[in-house]
PATI-368642 format. One record per residue (C-alpha): residue in one letter; z, x, y. Coordinates in steps of 0.1 Angstrom, whole numbers, plus 5000, padded with zeros to 4 digits. Layout:
BEGIN
resn:a, up:Z, east:X, north:Y
...
***
This chain:
BEGIN
resn:l, up:6362, east:7324, north:5726
resn:g, up:6387, east:7317, north:5753
resn:s, up:6379, east:7318, north:5790
resn:d, up:6397, east:7351, north:5794
resn:a, up:6375, east:7368, north:5768
resn:r, up:6342, east:7354, north:5782
resn:p, up:6340, east:7376, north:5812
resn:g, up:6341, east:7407, north:5790
resn:v, up:6315, east:7393, north:5767
resn:d, up:6293, east:7384, north:5797
resn:a, up:6298, east:7419, north:5811
resn:t, up:6289, east:7435, north:5777
resn:c, up:6258, east:7413, north:5773
resn:g, up:6248, east:7421, north:5809
resn:k, up:6250, east:7458, north:5802
resn:l, up:6230, east:7454, north:5770
resn:h, up:6203, east:7434, north:5788
resn:g, up:6204, east:7458, north:5818
resn:g, up:6200, east:7487, north:5794
resn:a, up:6171, east:7470, north:5777
resn:r, up:6154, east:7463, north:5810
resn:g, up:6160, east:7499, north:5821
resn:r, up:6145, east:7512, north:5788
resn:a, up:6115, east:7489, north:5793
resn:r, up:6110, east:7500, north:5828
resn:s, up:6113, east:7537, north:5817
resn:t, up:6087, east:7530, north:5790
resn:t, up:6064, east:7513, north:5814
resn:m, up:6068, east:7541, north:5839
resn:a, up:6061, east:7567, north:5812
resn:d, up:6030, east:7548, north:5801
resn:n, up:6018, east:7546, north:5838
resn:e, up:6024, east:7583, north:5843
resn:q, up:6005, east:7590, north:5810
resn:h, up:5977, east:7567, north:5821
resn:k, up:5974, east:7585, north:5855
resn:e, up:5975, east:7619, north:5839
resn:f, up:5948, east:7610, north:5815
resn:r, up:5926, east:7596, north:5843
resn:r, up:5931, east:7627, north:5863
resn:s, up:5922, east:7648, north:5833
resn:f, up:5889, east:7629, north:5831
resn:t, up:5880, east:7625, north:5867
resn:g, up:5894, east:7659, north:5880
resn:a, up:5908, east:7640, north:5910
resn:d, up:5934, east:7654, north:5933
resn:p, up:5968, east:7642, north:5922
resn:d, up:5976, east:7633, north:5958
resn:m, up:5948, east:7608, north:5957
resn:e, up:5971, east:7585, north:5938
resn:n, up:5993, east:7583, north:5968
resn:w, up:5965, east:7576, north:5993
resn:s, up:5966, east:7544, north:6013
resn:e, up:5941, east:7516, north:6005
resn:r, up:5924, east:7522, north:6038
resn:r, up:5919, east:7559, north:6030
resn:k, up:5906, east:7551, north:5996
resn:f, up:5882, east:7526, north:6011
resn:a, up:5870, east:7552, north:6036
resn:y, up:5865, east:7577, north:6007
resn:g, up:5844, east:7552, north:5988
resn:v, up:5823, east:7546, north:6020
resn:v, up:5817, east:7583, north:6026
resn:k, up:5807, east:7590, north:5990
resn:s, up:5784, east:7560, north:5987
resn:p, up:5746, east:7564, north:5987
resn:a, up:5743, east:7538, north:6014
resn:f, up:5763, east:7560, north:6038
resn:d, up:5741, east:7590, north:6031
resn:g, up:5710, east:7569, north:6035
resn:s, up:5723, east:7555, north:6069
resn:l, up:5730, east:7590, north:6080
resn:a, up:5695, east:7601, north:6071
resn:i, up:5680, east:7573, north:6091
resn:l, up:5702, east:7582, north:6121
resn:i, up:5692, east:7618, north:6119
resn:l, up:5655, east:7609, north:6119
resn:i, up:5660, east:7586, north:6148
resn:n, up:5678, east:7614, north:6166
resn:v, up:5649, east:7638, north:6160
resn:f, up:5625, east:7612, north:6174
resn:f, up:5646, east:7609, north:6206
resn:v, up:5647, east:7647, north:6209
resn:v, up:5609, east:7649, north:6207
resn:i, up:5605, east:7623, north:6235
resn:e, up:5631, east:7640, north:6257
resn:t, up:5614, east:7673, north:6252
resn:n, up:5580, east:7660, north:6262
resn:l, up:5595, east:7644, north:6293
resn:a, up:5613, east:7676, north:6302
resn:a, up:5580, east:7695, north:6300
resn:k, up:5565, east:7671, north:6325
resn:d, up:5596, east:7676, north:6347
resn:e, up:5604, east:7639, north:6343
resn:e, up:5638, east:7623, north:6339
resn:p, up:5644, east:7604, north:6306
resn:p, up:5644, east:7566, north:6311
resn:v, up:5677, east:7546, north:6310
resn:w, up:5670, east:7533, north:6275
resn:l, up:5666, east:7568, north:6261
resn:q, up:5698, east:7580, north:6278
resn:l, up:5716, east:7550, north:6263
resn:a, up:5701, east:7556, north:6229
resn:n, up:5712, east:7593, north:6229
resn:f, up:5747, east:7582, north:6239
resn:i, up:5749, east:7557, north:6210
resn:v, up:5737, east:7583, north:6186
resn:m, up:5762, east:7608, north:6199
resn:v, up:5790, east:7582, north:6195
resn:l, up:5779, east:7574, north:6159
resn:y, up:5779, east:7611, north:6150
resn:m, up:5815, east:7614, north:6164
resn:v, up:5825, east:7584, north:6144
resn:e, up:5810, east:7598, north:6112
resn:i, up:5829, east:7631, north:6117
resn:c, up:5862, east:7613, north:6124
resn:i, up:5858, east:7593, north:6092
resn:r, up:5851, east:7624, north:6072
resn:f, up:5881, east:7642, north:6087
resn:y, up:5903, east:7611, north:6080
resn:v, up:5893, east:7612, north:6044
resn:t, up:5894, east:7650, north:6037
resn:r, up:5921, east:7661, north:6062
resn:g, up:5928, east:7698, north:6058
resn:n, up:5898, east:7703, north:6034
resn:f, up:5874, east:7694, north:6062
resn:v, up:5875, east:7729, north:6076
resn:k, up:5863, east:7742, north:6042
resn:d, up:5831, east:7722, north:6044
resn:r, up:5804, east:7743, north:6059
resn:f, up:5782, east:7713, north:6068
resn:g, up:5812, east:7696, north:6084
resn:m, up:5820, east:7725, north:6106
resn:f, up:5783, east:7729, north:6115
resn:d, up:5782, east:7693, north:6125
resn:v, up:5813, east:7697, north:6147
resn:f, up:5797, east:7726, north:6164
resn:v, up:5765, east:7708, north:6171
resn:i, up:5781, east:7676, north:6183
resn:s, up:5805, east:7696, north:6205
resn:i, up:5775, east:7714, north:6221
resn:d, up:5759, east:7680, north:6227
resn:v, up:5790, east:7665, north:6243
resn:l, up:5796, east:7695, north:6265
resn:t, up:5760, east:7698, north:6277
resn:t, up:5758, east:7661, north:6284
resn:l, up:5789, east:7664, north:6306
resn:v, up:5776, east:7695, north:6323
resn:i, up:5741, east:7680, north:6329
resn:e, up:5757, east:7650, north:6347
resn:i, up:5780, east:7673, north:6368
resn:v, up:5752, east:7697, north:6377
resn:k, up:5727, east:7670, north:6386
resn:v, up:5752, east:7653, north:6409
resn:k, up:5769, east:7683, north:6427
resn:f, up:5747, east:7714, north:6424
resn:p, up:5710, east:7720, north:6430
resn:f, up:5710, east:7741, north:6398
resn:p, up:5682, east:7739, north:6372
resn:i, up:5693, east:7720, north:6341
resn:v, up:5665, east:7732, north:6318
resn:m, up:5689, east:7757, north:6301
resn:f, up:5713, east:7729, north:6292
resn:r, up:5684, east:7708, north:6279
resn:i, up:5674, east:7737, north:6257
resn:v, up:5710, east:7738, north:6243
resn:r, up:5709, east:7701, north:6236
resn:v, up:5678, east:7706, north:6214
resn:m, up:5703, east:7720, north:6188
resn:k, up:5709, east:7684, north:6178
resn:i, up:5677, east:7686, north:6158
resn:t, up:5693, east:7711, north:6135
resn:r, up:5713, east:7682, north:6120
resn:a, up:5681, east:7675, north:6101
resn:v, up:5693, east:7702, north:6077
resn:r, up:5717, east:7676, north:6065
resn:l, up:5688, east:7654, north:6057
resn:m, up:5673, east:7680, north:6034
resn:a, up:5706, east:7682, north:6014
resn:l, up:5704, east:7645, north:6006
resn:f, up:5673, east:7647, north:5985
resn:p, up:5670, east:7670, north:5954
resn:e, up:5635, east:7684, north:5962
resn:l, up:5644, east:7691, north:5998
resn:n, up:5677, east:7705, north:5987
resn:l, up:5659, east:7729, north:5964
resn:v, up:5637, east:7741, north:5992
resn:l, up:5666, east:7745, north:6015
resn:r, up:5686, east:7765, north:5989
resn:g, up:5655, east:7787, north:5983
resn:m, up:5653, east:7795, north:6020
resn:l, up:5690, east:7803, north:6022
resn:f, up:5690, east:7824, north:5991
resn:a, up:5659, east:7843, north:6002
resn:a, up:5671, east:7848, north:6038
resn:k, up:5689, east:7881, north:6030
resn:s, up:5660, east:7894, north:6010
resn:i, up:5636, east:7885, north:6039
resn:l, up:5658, east:7904, north:6064
resn:w, up:5659, east:7936, north:6043
resn:g, up:5622, east:7932, north:6036
resn:v, up:5614, east:7930, north:6073
resn:i, up:5635, east:7961, north:6079
resn:m, up:5617, east:7980, north:6051
resn:l, up:5583, east:7968, north:6065
resn:t, up:5593, east:7980, north:6100
resn:v, up:5602, east:8015, north:6086
resn:v, up:5569, east:8018, north:6068
resn:l, up:5549, east:8006, north:6098
resn:s, up:5568, east:8031, north:6120
resn:f, up:5559, east:8059, north:6096
resn:w, up:5522, east:8051, north:6096
resn:s, up:5522, east:8044, north:6133
resn:i, up:5535, east:8079, north:6141
resn:l, up:5507, east:8094, north:6120
resn:a, up:5482, east:8071, north:6136
resn:v, up:5492, east:8084, north:6171
resn:m, up:5489, east:8120, north:6159
resn:f, up:5456, east:8118, north:6141
resn:i, up:5437, east:8085, north:6149
resn:y, up:5443, east:8083, north:6186
resn:p, up:5425, east:8116, north:6194
resn:i, up:5395, east:8103, north:6175
resn:s, up:5396, east:8070, north:6193
resn:q, up:5395, east:8088, north:6227
resn:e, up:5362, east:8104, north:6216
resn:m, up:5347, east:8069, north:6211
resn:g, up:5349, east:8057, north:6247
resn:d, up:5312, east:8048, north:6249
resn:i, up:5313, east:8029, north:6216
resn:w, up:5342, east:8008, north:6227
resn:q, up:5325, east:8001, north:6260
resn:a, up:5294, east:7991, north:6242
resn:q, up:5313, east:7967, north:6220
resn:g, up:5331, east:7952, north:6250
resn:c, up:5365, east:7957, north:6234
resn:d, up:5392, east:7963, north:6260
resn:r, up:5420, east:7969, north:6236
resn:c, up:5403, east:7992, north:6211
resn:p, up:5406, east:8024, north:6232
resn:r, up:5444, east:8019, north:6233
resn:a, up:5450, east:8005, north:6199
resn:f, up:5467, east:8037, north:6187
resn:r, up:5478, east:8051, north:6220
resn:s, up:5515, east:8048, north:6212
resn:v, up:5538, east:8041, north:6183
resn:e, up:5545, east:8005, north:6195
resn:e, up:5508, east:7997, north:6200
resn:s, up:5499, east:8012, north:6166
resn:m, up:5526, east:7990, north:6150
resn:l, up:5511, east:7960, north:6168
resn:t, up:5476, east:7969, north:6156
resn:f, up:5487, east:7973, north:6120
resn:c, up:5506, east:7940, north:6122
resn:q, up:5475, east:7923, north:6135
resn:q, up:5452, east:7938, north:6110
resn:i, up:5473, east:7940, north:6078
resn:v, up:5502, east:7917, north:6081
resn:a, up:5484, east:7889, north:6099
resn:g, up:5450, east:7897, north:6085
resn:d, up:5431, east:7896, north:6118
resn:s, up:5403, east:7918, north:6132
resn:w, up:5403, east:7945, north:6105
resn:g, up:5367, east:7953, north:6113
resn:t, up:5369, east:7954, north:6150
resn:v, up:5388, east:7987, north:6152
resn:t, up:5393, east:8002, north:6118
resn:l, up:5358, east:7999, north:6104
resn:t, up:5343, east:8013, north:6136
resn:i, up:5366, east:8044, north:6134
resn:i, up:5358, east:8049, north:6097
resn:e, up:5320, east:8047, north:6105
resn:y, up:5325, east:8073, north:6133
resn:r, up:5347, east:8096, north:6112
resn:p, up:5345, east:8087, north:6074
resn:i, up:5375, east:8109, north:6065
resn:t, up:5398, east:8085, north:6083
resn:a, up:5391, east:8060, north:6054
resn:v, up:5417, east:8079, north:6033
resn:f, up:5443, east:8072, north:6060
resn:f, up:5435, east:8035, north:6065
resn:v, up:5432, east:8028, north:6028
resn:s, up:5466, east:8044, north:6023
resn:v, up:5481, east:8022, north:6050
resn:l, up:5465, east:7991, north:6034
resn:i, up:5478, east:7999, north:5999
resn:s, up:5514, east:8008, north:6010
resn:i, up:5518, east:7978, north:6033
resn:s, up:5497, east:7950, north:6019
resn:l, up:5497, east:7957, north:5982
resn:a, up:5531, east:7973, north:5979
resn:v, up:5556, east:7962, north:6005
resn:m, up:5543, east:7927, north:6011
resn:n, up:5538, east:7918, north:5974
resn:l, up:5572, east:7933, north:5966
resn:l, up:5588, east:7912, north:5993
resn:l, up:5571, east:7881, north:5979
resn:a, up:5583, east:7889, north:5944
resn:v, up:5619, east:7892, north:5956
resn:i, up:5616, east:7859, north:5975
resn:v, up:5603, east:7841, north:5944
resn:e, up:5632, east:7856, north:5923
resn:q, up:5657, east:7844, north:5949
resn:a, up:5641, east:7809, north:5948
resn:n, up:5645, east:7809, north:5910
resn:q, up:5681, east:7817, north:5913
resn:a, up:5685, east:7789, north:5938
resn:r, up:5669, east:7766, north:5914
resn:e, up:5693, east:7776, north:5886
resn:k, up:5722, east:7771, north:5909
resn:t, up:5709, east:7736, north:5918
resn:l, up:5705, east:7727, north:5881
resn:q, up:5740, east:7739, north:5875
resn:e, up:5754, east:7717, north:5902
resn:a, up:5734, east:7688, north:5889
resn:a, up:5750, east:7693, north:5855
resn:e, up:5784, east:7694, north:5871
resn:l, up:5776, east:7662, north:5889
resn:k, up:5766, east:7646, north:5857
resn:e, up:5798, east:7658, north:5841
resn:k, up:5818, east:7642, north:5870
resn:e, up:5800, east:7609, north:5865
resn:y, up:5808, east:7611, north:5828
resn:n, up:5845, east:7617, north:5836
resn:q, up:5846, east:7587, north:5859
resn:a, up:5830, east:7565, north:5833
resn:g, up:5855, east:7579, north:5808
resn:a, up:5884, east:7569, north:5831
resn:r, up:5870, east:7533, north:5833
resn:l, up:5867, east:7532, north:5795
resn:f, up:5903, east:7543, north:5793
resn:d, up:5913, east:7514, north:5816
resn:i, up:5895, east:7490, north:5793
resn:c, up:5914, east:7504, north:5763
resn:l, up:5946, east:7498, north:5781
resn:e, up:5936, east:7462, north:5787
resn:l, up:5926, east:7457, north:5750
resn:d, up:5958, east:7473, north:5737
resn:t, up:5980, east:7442, north:5735
resn:d, up:6010, east:7458, north:5719
resn:k, up:6009, east:7488, north:5743
resn:n, up:6014, east:7514, north:5716
resn:g, up:5987, east:7538, north:5729
resn:t, up:5962, east:7531, north:5701
resn:l, up:5936, east:7504, north:5693
resn:s, up:5935, east:7485, north:5660
resn:f, up:5905, east:7469, north:5646
resn:e, up:5919, east:7434, north:5655
resn:e, up:5923, east:7445, north:5691
resn:m, up:5888, east:7459, north:5692
resn:l, up:5874, east:7427, north:5677
resn:e, up:5893, east:7405, north:5701
resn:g, up:5881, east:7427, north:5730
resn:f, up:5845, east:7422, north:5719
resn:k, up:5849, east:7385, north:5720
resn:n, up:5869, east:7381, north:5752
resn:h, up:5863, east:7412, north:5773
resn:g, up:5829, east:7409, north:5789
resn:e, up:5826, east:7445, north:5801
resn:f, up:5836, east:7460, north:5768
resn:a, up:5812, east:7437, north:5749
resn:n, up:5784, east:7447, north:5773
resn:i, up:5790, east:7484, north:5767
resn:l, up:5787, east:7479, north:5730
resn:k, up:5757, east:7457, north:5733
resn:v, up:5739, east:7483, north:5754
resn:m, up:5743, east:7507, north:5725
resn:d, up:5729, east:7480, north:5702
resn:i, up:5763, east:7475, north:5685
resn:q, up:5769, east:7439, north:5675
resn:e, up:5800, east:7422, north:5663
resn:n, up:5792, east:7428, north:5626
resn:d, up:5789, east:7465, north:5633
resn:l, up:5824, east:7468, north:5648
resn:e, up:5840, east:7476, north:5615
resn:v, up:5817, east:7505, north:5608
resn:v, up:5823, east:7518, north:5643
resn:f, up:5860, east:7516, north:5639
resn:n, up:5860, east:7533, north:5605
resn:m, up:5839, east:7561, north:5620
resn:l, up:5864, east:7567, north:5647
resn:d, up:5894, east:7562, north:5624
resn:q, up:5889, east:7594, north:5605
resn:d, up:5924, east:7597, north:5592
resn:g, up:5924, east:7561, north:5579
resn:s, up:5956, east:7552, north:5598
resn:g, up:5942, east:7518, north:5609
resn:d, up:5943, east:7526, north:5646
resn:v, up:5925, east:7549, north:5670
resn:e, up:5939, east:7568, north:5700
resn:y, up:5926, east:7561, north:5735
resn:k, up:5913, east:7595, north:5741
resn:e, up:5894, east:7598, north:5709
resn:f, up:5880, east:7563, north:5713
resn:v, up:5869, east:7570, north:5749
resn:e, up:5852, east:7603, north:5741
resn:q, up:5833, east:7591, north:5710
resn:l, up:5823, east:7558, north:5725
resn:h, up:5811, east:7573, north:5758
resn:l, up:5792, east:7600, north:5739
resn:m, up:5775, east:7572, north:5718
resn:r, up:5767, east:7554, north:5750
resn:t, up:5753, east:7582, north:5771
resn:t, up:5732, east:7601, north:5744
resn:e, up:5700, east:7586, north:5733
resn:a, up:5696, east:7582, north:5695
resn:h, up:5731, east:7595, north:5691
resn:t, up:5744, east:7561, north:5680
resn:l, up:5719, east:7559, north:5652
resn:l, up:5727, east:7594, north:5641
resn:v, up:5764, east:7586, north:5640
resn:f, up:5758, east:7556, north:5619
resn:i, up:5736, east:7576, north:5595
resn:k, up:5763, east:7603, north:5593
resn:f, up:5790, east:7578, north:5585
resn:y, up:5770, east:7561, north:5558
resn:v, up:5761, east:7594, north:5542
resn:m, up:5797, east:7605, north:5542
resn:e, up:5808, east:7571, north:5528
resn:i, up:5783, east:7574, north:5500
resn:r, up:5794, east:7610, north:5493
resn:q, up:5830, east:7599, north:5491
resn:r, up:5822, east:7571, north:5467
resn:v, up:5801, east:7594, north:5445
resn:m, up:5829, east:7620, north:5444
resn:s, up:5854, east:7593, north:5435
resn:s, up:5833, east:7580, north:5407
resn:l, up:5827, east:7615, north:5393
resn:g, up:5864, east:7623, north:5396
***
């Protein structure tokens, strides 16, 4: 070709090469998007997390790590210890030593750093976290009371006991410690679930006590007034006024029935003096102790069982999340093993991965799958006999075989039985 024709040829070749490179980039981008979409379908992660900075991802890994939770638990326990010391000193009207003030300041700073890290990771979702907002409230109270104590101590002769009482709220962060351990978390959930039932139970108990207290003032107090000499002989100062008013009658019934104290001091003496009153006191005992109290206990137990079921459900969801994360890692391994990048694995690629990819080989060895078993595994996964296996099918089946005890053996048995069946049917046909 002449020199005049060469520029056109070069331009045409450049366009062809450029188009090929563009198609290659488009294919790579499509594969990457498919890869990300599949990972998100497994992990359930926020799509925006793919756009996070490396620093934010690192902070997310730190916050979600067991070491971070353990460090926080130790810090909370240390804080509780400091609060106990400070409370004992305040009771003796003594100022805390310098080391204790410095230690409280360091703990407060660490709490603020922890909250800032969580806010940096979760951003707008931080306000949806009940524990997070509770921590912000407690730490804000601590900071404000610390500043007020310093100002009041310097400028005004004003008692600072009330501010110290508010600072004791720091100990409520120990609730976070209960949430870090399954057993304590179950207890905490049981208390929270039963709180509403306890409240309504107390209201019901108050109504029943009020009813019986009104009757006691009307019928029992006149009898008690006739027993002045008996009360004096017993040396009981409160007995003559035990049923003098509705409030004192409620206090008496709470002492005798609810708390189980001094039933014989007042009640038995009145029954011995006037036996007909036994009907009244037995009715009070049955309605409060056997009915209301036991009914309230049964409701609390039922609420605790519901809390346990909720905890087990969340544990199952956490296990499912861990399964999804492991599935995403297996998908990454498949992508590394797929040398021709066609979205499927062939037997040769699987065999090559077993020989050269250490993590993939370890996963199979943990399931007691050796190199000579790979062909059987591949044939089990390749149900349509196409000679290759899709990533998703491979990840799901392989991870199921890995996480379920005895499942691998059952899968092998099923495959061999089906293979024998097919051979028998072929020979008979």
